[in-house]
N, C-alpha and C positions, 0 to 999 in steps of 0.2 A: 569650191575653196575652201573659204571662212567660216561657210556649215560644217563645212564634217571637221575643220578646229573645234571649234563647237563643240558641236558632237561629241568628240574625243574628251575636252575639259568637261565638261559635264559628267562623261563614262569616270573620266578620270575621281574626278570629288565622290561621288557614288564609290570609286571602290574602293578611298579614304576614309570616306565615313564606315565604311561596311568595318572594315577591320579596327579604328576604331571601335566603335561598339560592340568588335567580334572581342575585344580586349578588352574592356570594362563588366562584357558577363565576364568571360574569362575570369579574370581578377574578382568580381561576385562571390563568384562557382569554390572557389578555392577560397575564399574567405572561410565564408560556411563552416566549407569541411575541416577548416583547421582551426576554426573554434567550438568545434563540439565537446574534444576531450580537454579544454580551456575552461565549457560551462559544466563538465562531468566534477572539474576541481573545486568552482565555483559554488553544484550545487556541494558537495564534499562539507565544504568550509561551511554555509549557510547554513547547511545542518549540524553543526559543531556551532556556530552562533545563536543559533534556534533555540538550543536548549541548553547551553548555559543562558540564553538571556528567559527561558522559562523556570530554570531553577532560580533565577534572578528570582522573580514575578513568586515563585514562593515561599525563598526567604526572608521577602520582603509586607509577604500577607502577616495583619495583625492577628497576632495569639484569638478574638474573640471568633475569626477566618478562619483559621488551619486547622477546619475538621473537611467533612465527605462534599457539603456541600459548600463550601468556600473552592474544595480541588477541583469540582464539577461546576463551576464560575469559570474558574479562572481556566475549567482546559476547554471555555467556548468561545474567546479568544484566540488559543494555540489551534484551537480544534481542522482547520484546513494548511497550516505548517507542519504541523505535527501525528507519528501519532503513538495517540492517546490512548491509554484506559485505567477506569480505576481497577482495584481489586477486587476480586466476589469469591475470593476460594479456587477452586483447583482450574474449574472450566473457562480463566483464564488465560490457562496455560498455553500464551501465546505470544512465542522471541520474535516475533515482526512488532510489536509496539510498545511504548516504554507503559512501566503499570506503574501506578500512580498505588499508593498506600496511605489514608491516612490513621491514626491510635493517638489515641486519649491517653495518658497517666495521671489515676484518682486519687492514688495514692501518696504518697508523703514527699515522692521521690523526686529530685535535681530537675530532672529530666519532667512536660508539663506533659510535651507534644512531641510527634515526631512525623515524616511523609516521607516512604521510604521511595524511590527512586528506580526503578529495574526497567537496567538502561540491554533494549535488546543488539543483537548479535551486529548488528549492521549498521548500528549507530557505533557503539562500543570501538568498529576496530576505528573511526576515521576521532574519537574520543581521547584524548590524554588528559593526565595528574595538568602539564603541563598548561593546554587552556587553561584549566580553572584558577592554576597560581596566577595570568595574566589578569585574567579576567573581578576574581575575587582577592585579592596578594595572595600573605606566605600561606606559608605548609605546616603547620605542625606533625610530624610524626607520632605517631603512639608509644611508648614502649609495651615489649611485652613482659605483661606479668608473672608468665610461671616458661614459659624460655622459646628454644626452635619452636616455629610452625611450621607445617605448609604452604598454606597461603599469609602472604604477609598483610600482619596488621594493618587495620586502615589509615588515613591521615587527614585532619583533621581542617580547617577554615573560619579563622572567626570573621564571619562575618560585623557582627555587635556585640556588645554585653552582654545578650539576650539569646542570640540568635548563633549554632556552628553549624556549618557543613562535614560532612564525614565521608571519604573516597573510600569504596570499597576495587580491587582495579586487579587483576592477574600481576606476577611476577613477573619485569625487564630489570637487565640492566641496571637499564635509567630509570629513574625513577618519574621524574618529567618526560621521558613516553610511556609510559604503560597505561594500557587503554584501560580506564573506567568504567566496571560492571552496574554498579551501588552505589546509588546519591542516596545520603539523609537526612535530609533539616532536620535541624533540634531547639524549639523551643526551649531555654532555660529557667529556671528563676531567678 
């Protein structure tokens, strides 16, 4: 009889351990399933943050590196994080990459150099004017020179005395929620 009680207790202990283990396995499975949508949200936020960080890095480039060689070097540090490519004409017609085009003004214009960032739709959908305002500071609207146009005038953010970021965006009811389609970083005299 004593052996039977020990055997019964041992079996009960095994059943209890099995139930606890099954509970932990079940909880871990649900946790993994629930975290997938959250990972997508975090992934979108991280692409926005990475793009803002890249734009910040472009804006901080000194004037002597504000050219294609400076961009190629900068792109290497972001290569595994963002889809970047240098503008090379019509063959760069790719709606998955951020197209980067540096240019220089050799004349006496007040803008010495600029870098254009064409934002692909995959990033535009999660990149808002408000994101730039939170990262860089206050936005200044450009006044139209002629009148009302279909495309809204770009807005700009003064980074410092010689650097401005201009944002082109899709028309939207609220400026902070407008999707950014192009970023231009300009260096002034």
